[in-house]
C-alpha positions as CSV (number, residue, x, y, z in Angstrom):
1,M,215.4,57.6,-61.9
2,P,218.4,58.3,-59.6
3,D,220.6,61.3,-60.2
4,L,223.9,60.4,-61.9
5,L,227.3,61.8,-61.0
6,R,229.7,61.5,-64.0
7,Q,232.6,63.2,-65.7
8,A,231.8,66.3,-67.8
9,I,232.4,65.9,-71.5
10,R,232.5,68.3,-74.5
11,S,228.9,67.7,-75.5
12,D,227.8,69.0,-72.0
13,V,228.9,72.6,-72.8
14,A,225.4,74.0,-73.7
15,E,223.9,72.6,-70.5
16,L,226.9,73.8,-68.4
17,W,226.2,77.3,-69.6
18,R,222.5,77.0,-68.9
19,V,223.2,76.1,-65.3
20,R,225.8,78.8,-65.0
21,Y,223.6,81.6,-66.2
22,A,220.7,80.4,-64.1
23,V,222.6,81.0,-60.9
24,R,221.3,84.0,-59.1
25,E,224.4,84.9,-57.1
26,N,228.0,85.3,-58.5
27,R,226.4,86.1,-61.9
28,L,228.5,85.8,-65.0
29,T,228.2,88.1,-68.0
30,P,227.4,86.0,-71.2
31,G,230.4,85.9,-73.5
32,R,233.0,86.6,-70.9
33,I,234.3,83.1,-71.1
34,S,234.4,81.3,-74.4
35,D,233.4,77.7,-75.1
36,A,237.0,77.0,-76.0
37,E,238.2,78.1,-72.5
38,L,235.5,76.0,-70.8
39,I,236.5,72.9,-72.9
40,A,240.1,73.4,-72.0
41,Q,239.3,73.4,-68.4
42,I,237.5,70.0,-68.6
43,E,239.8,68.3,-71.1
44,S,243.3,69.8,-70.7
45,S,244.1,71.6,-67.5
46,G,241.6,69.9,-65.3
47,R,238.4,67.9,-65.1
48,G,234.7,68.5,-64.7
49,W,231.8,66.6,-63.1
50,V,228.1,66.9,-63.6
51,I,225.0,65.6,-61.9
52,E,222.5,64.5,-64.4
53,N,218.9,63.4,-64.4
54,Q,217.2,62.2,-67.6
55,G,219.5,64.2,-69.8
56,K,219.2,67.5,-67.7
57,L,222.2,68.8,-65.8
58,L,221.4,69.7,-62.2
59,G,224.8,71.1,-61.3
60,F,228.5,70.9,-62.2
61,A,232.0,71.4,-60.9
62,I,235.4,72.0,-62.5
63,G,238.8,71.8,-60.9
64,N,242.1,72.8,-62.4
65,A,244.8,70.2,-61.7
66,E,247.6,72.6,-62.8
67,N,247.2,75.4,-60.3
68,G,244.7,73.9,-57.7
69,N,241.9,76.3,-58.5
70,I,238.3,75.4,-58.1
71,W,237.2,76.9,-61.4
72,A,233.5,76.3,-61.0
73,L,230.9,74.8,-58.7
74,F,227.3,75.6,-59.5
75,V,223.9,74.1,-58.9
76,D,220.7,74.9,-60.8
77,P,218.7,77.0,-58.3
78,D,215.6,74.8,-59.0
79,H,217.6,71.9,-57.6
80,A,219.4,73.6,-54.7
81,G,219.3,72.2,-51.2
82,Q,219.4,68.6,-52.3
83,G,223.1,67.8,-51.5
84,H,224.2,68.1,-55.2
85,G,226.8,70.8,-54.4
86,R,228.5,68.8,-51.7
87,R,228.5,65.7,-53.8
88,L,230.2,67.5,-56.7
89,H,232.6,69.2,-54.3
90,D,233.7,66.0,-52.7
91,A,234.2,64.2,-56.0
92,M,236.2,67.1,-57.4
93,L,238.5,67.4,-54.3
94,D,239.1,63.6,-54.1
95,W,240.3,63.7,-57.7
96,L,242.5,66.8,-57.2
97,W,244.1,65.3,-54.1
98,S,244.8,62.1,-56.2
99,R,246.7,64.3,-58.6
100,G,249.2,65.1,-55.8
101,L,248.1,68.6,-55.1
102,Q,248.7,69.7,-51.5
103,R,246.6,72.9,-51.4
104,L,243.5,74.2,-53.3
105,W,242.1,77.7,-53.6
106,L,239.1,79.6,-54.9
107,S,237.5,83.0,-54.7
108,T,233.8,83.9,-54.4
109,T,231.7,86.9,-53.6
110,P,231.2,87.8,-49.9
111,G,227.8,87.4,-48.3
112,T,226.6,84.7,-50.7
113,R,225.4,81.2,-50.2
114,A,228.6,80.0,-51.8
115,E,230.6,81.7,-49.0
116,A,228.5,79.8,-46.4
117,F,228.9,76.6,-48.3
118,Y,232.7,76.7,-48.4
119,R,232.9,77.6,-44.7
120,R,230.8,74.6,-43.8
121,A,233.0,72.4,-46.0
122,G,236.1,73.3,-44.0
123,W,237.7,75.9,-46.3
124,Q,239.9,78.6,-44.6
125,D,239.1,82.3,-45.2
126,C,242.3,83.9,-46.4
127,G,241.0,87.5,-46.7
128,L,239.9,89.6,-49.7
129,T,241.5,89.6,-53.1
130,S,242.4,92.8,-54.9
131,G,239.1,92.5,-56.7
132,G,237.1,92.4,-53.5
133,E,236.3,88.7,-53.5
134,L,236.9,86.3,-50.6
135,R,239.8,83.9,-51.1
136,F,239.5,80.5,-49.6
137,E,242.1,77.7,-49.3
138,I,242.1,74.1,-48.1
139,S,244.9,71.7,-47.5
140,N,245.1,68.0,-48.5
141,P,243.5,66.0,-45.7
142,S,246.3,63.5,-45.7
143,I,248.5,66.4,-44.4
144,R,246.0,68.0,-42.1
145,K,244.9,64.8,-40.4
146,P,246.9,61.6,-41.2
147,A,244.9,58.5,-41.2
148,M,245.7,56.1,-38.4
149,P,247.8,53.3,-39.8
150,L,246.1,49.9,-40.0
151,E,247.4,46.9,-38.2
152,V,248.9,44.5,-40.7
153,I,250.2,40.9,-40.9
154,E,252.9,40.2,-43.5
155,I,254.0,36.8,-44.9
156,E,256.8,36.6,-47.5
157,T,257.3,33.5,-49.7
158,E,260.9,34.5,-50.3
159,A,263.4,37.1,-49.2
160,H,263.2,40.4,-51.1
161,P,259.9,39.8,-52.9
162,R,259.1,41.6,-56.1
163,S,255.3,41.5,-55.8
164,A,252.8,42.2,-53.1
165,I,249.2,41.0,-52.7
166,I,247.2,43.1,-50.2
167,V,244.2,41.2,-48.9
168,L,241.2,42.9,-47.3
169,H,238.9,40.8,-45.1
170,G,235.2,40.9,-44.8
171,L,232.9,42.3,-42.1
172,G,233.6,41.0,-38.6
173,A,236.8,39.2,-39.5
174,D,240.4,40.4,-39.2
175,G,243.7,40.2,-41.1
176,R,244.2,36.5,-40.2
177,D,241.0,35.4,-42.0
178,F,242.6,34.9,-45.5
179,I,246.0,33.5,-44.5
180,P,244.8,29.9,-45.1
181,I,243.4,30.8,-48.5
182,C,246.7,32.4,-49.5
183,D,248.6,29.4,-48.3
184,E,246.8,27.4,-51.0
185,L,248.2,29.6,-53.8
186,D,251.3,28.5,-55.7
187,L,252.9,31.6,-57.3
188,G,256.5,30.4,-57.3
189,A,256.8,30.9,-61.0
190,I,256.7,34.7,-60.5
191,G,259.2,34.8,-57.7
192,G,258.8,36.0,-54.2
193,V,255.5,37.5,-53.0
194,R,254.7,39.5,-49.9
195,Y,251.2,38.9,-48.7
196,V,249.9,41.8,-46.6
197,F,246.8,41.3,-44.4
198,P,245.5,44.6,-43.0
199,T,242.8,44.6,-40.2
200,A,239.9,47.0,-40.3
201,P,239.2,49.2,-37.2
202,E,236.4,48.4,-34.8
203,Q,233.2,50.4,-35.1
204,P,229.5,50.1,-34.5
205,V,227.6,48.5,-37.4
206,T,224.1,49.7,-37.9
207,I,222.7,46.6,-39.6
208,N,223.9,44.5,-36.7
209,G,222.1,46.6,-34.1
210,G,225.1,48.9,-33.5
211,Y,227.3,46.0,-32.3
212,V,231.0,47.0,-32.4
213,M,233.0,44.8,-34.7
214,R,235.8,44.9,-37.3
215,S,234.4,46.8,-40.2
216,W,235.8,48.9,-43.1
217,Y,232.7,51.1,-43.0
218,D,229.2,51.1,-41.5
219,I,226.5,49.1,-43.3
220,L,223.2,51.0,-42.9
221,G,220.8,48.5,-44.4
222,V,220.3,45.4,-46.5
223,E,220.1,47.4,-49.7
224,L,223.7,48.1,-49.9
225,D,223.5,50.6,-52.8
226,R,220.6,52.6,-51.5
227,R,222.2,54.0,-48.3
228,E,226.0,54.0,-48.2
229,D,228.3,55.2,-45.5
230,E,230.3,57.5,-47.8
231,A,232.3,59.1,-45.1
232,G,233.4,55.7,-43.7
233,L,234.2,54.4,-47.2
234,R,236.3,57.4,-48.0
235,K,238.2,57.2,-44.7
236,S,239.0,53.5,-45.2
237,Q,240.0,54.3,-48.8
238,Q,242.7,56.6,-47.4
239,A,243.9,54.0,-44.9
240,V,244.1,51.2,-47.6
241,A,245.9,53.6,-50.0
242,A,248.4,54.2,-47.2
243,V,249.1,50.4,-47.0
244,I,249.8,50.5,-50.8
245,N,252.1,53.5,-50.3
246,T,254.0,51.6,-47.6
247,Q,254.7,48.7,-49.9
248,R,255.9,51.1,-52.6
249,A,258.2,52.8,-50.1
250,R,259.7,49.4,-49.2
251,G,260.7,48.8,-52.8
252,I,257.7,47.1,-54.5
253,A,256.6,48.9,-57.6
254,A,252.9,49.9,-57.8
255,E,252.5,47.8,-61.0
256,R,253.6,44.7,-59.0
257,I,250.9,45.2,-56.4
258,V,247.5,43.4,-56.5
259,L,244.7,44.6,-54.3
260,M,242.3,41.8,-53.2
261,G,239.2,41.7,-51.0
262,F,236.3,39.5,-49.9
263,S,232.8,40.9,-49.3
264,Q,233.3,44.3,-47.6
265,G,236.9,44.0,-48.5
266,C,235.9,43.6,-52.1
267,A,234.1,46.9,-51.9
268,M,237.2,48.5,-50.5
269,T,239.3,46.9,-53.2
270,L,237.2,48.5,-55.9
271,L,236.8,51.8,-54.2
272,T,240.6,52.2,-53.5
273,G,242.1,50.4,-56.5
274,L,240.2,52.2,-59.2
275,R,241.0,55.6,-57.7
276,Y,244.6,55.0,-56.8
277,P,246.9,57.5,-58.6
278,E,249.6,55.0,-59.7
279,R,249.1,52.0,-62.0
280,L,248.5,48.8,-60.1
281,A,248.8,45.2,-61.3
282,G,245.2,44.3,-60.9
283,L,242.2,43.8,-58.5
284,V,240.7,40.6,-57.1
285,C,237.1,41.0,-56.1
286,L,235.5,38.1,-54.2
287,S,231.8,37.9,-53.3
288,G,231.4,41.7,-53.2
289,Y,229.9,44.7,-54.9
290,L,230.8,48.1,-56.4
291,P,230.4,50.9,-53.8
292,L,229.7,54.5,-54.7
293,A,228.9,53.2,-58.1
294,A,227.5,56.4,-59.6
295,S,230.8,58.2,-59.1
296,T,233.2,55.4,-60.2
297,E,233.8,56.6,-63.8
298,A,234.2,60.2,-62.8
299,E,236.6,59.5,-60.0
300,R,238.7,56.6,-61.2
301,S,242.4,57.3,-61.9
302,G,243.3,57.6,-65.6
303,V,246.3,55.3,-65.2
304,N,244.0,52.5,-63.9
305,A,241.2,53.1,-66.4
306,D,241.8,49.6,-68.0
307,L,243.0,47.8,-64.9
308,P,242.4,44.0,-65.1
309,V,239.9,42.7,-62.6
310,F,239.2,39.1,-61.3
311,M,235.7,38.7,-60.0
312,A,234.1,35.7,-58.4
313,H,230.8,35.1,-56.7
314,G,228.6,32.3,-55.3
315,R,225.4,31.8,-57.2
316,G,223.6,31.1,-53.8
317,D,225.1,34.0,-51.9
318,P,222.6,35.2,-49.2
319,V,224.8,38.1,-48.0
320,V,225.8,39.9,-51.1
321,P,223.2,38.7,-53.7
322,F,224.6,37.2,-56.9
323,A,222.9,39.9,-58.9
324,R,224.9,42.6,-57.1
325,G,228.2,41.0,-58.0
326,K,227.1,40.5,-61.6
327,A,225.9,44.2,-61.7
328,A,229.4,45.3,-60.6
329,C,231.0,43.2,-63.3
330,H,228.8,44.7,-66.0
331,A,229.4,48.3,-64.6
332,L,233.2,47.8,-64.8
333,Q,233.0,46.2,-68.3
334,A,230.9,49.2,-69.5
335,I,233.7,51.6,-68.7
336,G,236.4,49.6,-70.2
337,H,237.8,47.2,-67.6
338,P,238.8,43.7,-68.7
339,V,236.9,41.6,-66.1
340,E,237.5,37.9,-65.8
341,W,234.2,36.7,-64.2
342,H,233.7,33.4,-62.4
343,D,230.7,32.1,-60.5
344,Y,230.4,28.9,-58.4
345,P,227.7,26.7,-56.8
346,M,228.4,28.1,-53.3
347,Q,227.1,30.7,-50.8
348,H,229.1,33.6,-49.2
349,S,232.4,31.8,-49.1
350,V,235.5,30.7,-51.1
351,C,235.7,27.3,-52.9
352,P,238.6,25.2,-54.1
353,E,237.7,25.8,-57.8
354,E,237.8,29.5,-57.2
355,I,241.3,29.3,-55.7
356,V,242.5,27.4,-58.8
357,D,241.0,30.0,-61.1
358,L,242.5,32.8,-59.0
359,N,245.9,31.2,-59.0
360,R,245.9,31.0,-62.8
361,W,244.9,34.7,-63.1
362,L,247.5,35.9,-60.6
363,L,250.3,34.0,-62.5
364,K,249.1,35.7,-65.7
365,T,248.7,39.1,-64.2
366,L,252.0,39.2,-62.3
367,A,254.0,37.4,-65.0
């Protein structure tokens, strides 16, 4: 059974303490921190994450969104060296950055495995605290290293549009791919719409023999959920979020923005849209799947926790199997998203009936 990354909840407290007291370095005296203080950290001032396998916690992390402090990051020594710490670390930092924090900090005992871990993760040594611990700090990566802006094509149905639909293409295509599809939509009843068509960067794609093509992230094998290019996914997530930010800066409210994608673009739509820190209008997911599925619930933005989703898939899809699309639908429904599901007698493509159904959903969502 795979290890599950999820958000920590109140009923995890006993297991959190078990893991914490099992740690052999940076020991904590029992009773020094109360259950109430721990619960406040995961429910009020911040959020916690755990990695679980068959009901047993293998590690946990807690970040404080009020002061940017990494309150805890510990792995059961019996499960150390398996990547759990880095997985928890990355989920926690992604969420804290999404809260608008620009700098995070922590302290730890010198000469420990924790010190080496944070140095490898890119934290800056800021010297000793008055209590003799090492203080580390790290800046928001969007400040340290701005993502290269994506090339975009824009088409407006009227001057001064009130809504935007950002459309993400599939593997090997570019921003022009879905212009004919959007030309078929009739959204005049909701006023002007700005269609935004970003183009993914070029990169080698492993599954295609390393051939360089337009791709939002590398595809490592046919079993899309077994081996994922998490670094590439996260990098493109930042780039797509920047496209959303640009539309907002130009006067379109976040709640009037729909993020839409096909195949690989569908994966980016779900990855970015569910984690975006401002409320969006909705997500359109065509012939795709849910990436980094195990971390979705823990990482999604609270304001988008019930974001409406349109999903469509071909029953004979040989590229992204129908079962993968259906599994994504069920996963989203299980965590509270209202998903409107459609399937059609087609392969990995878009059909006229799908455009009619999508048109109806967009008119309802952007009404």
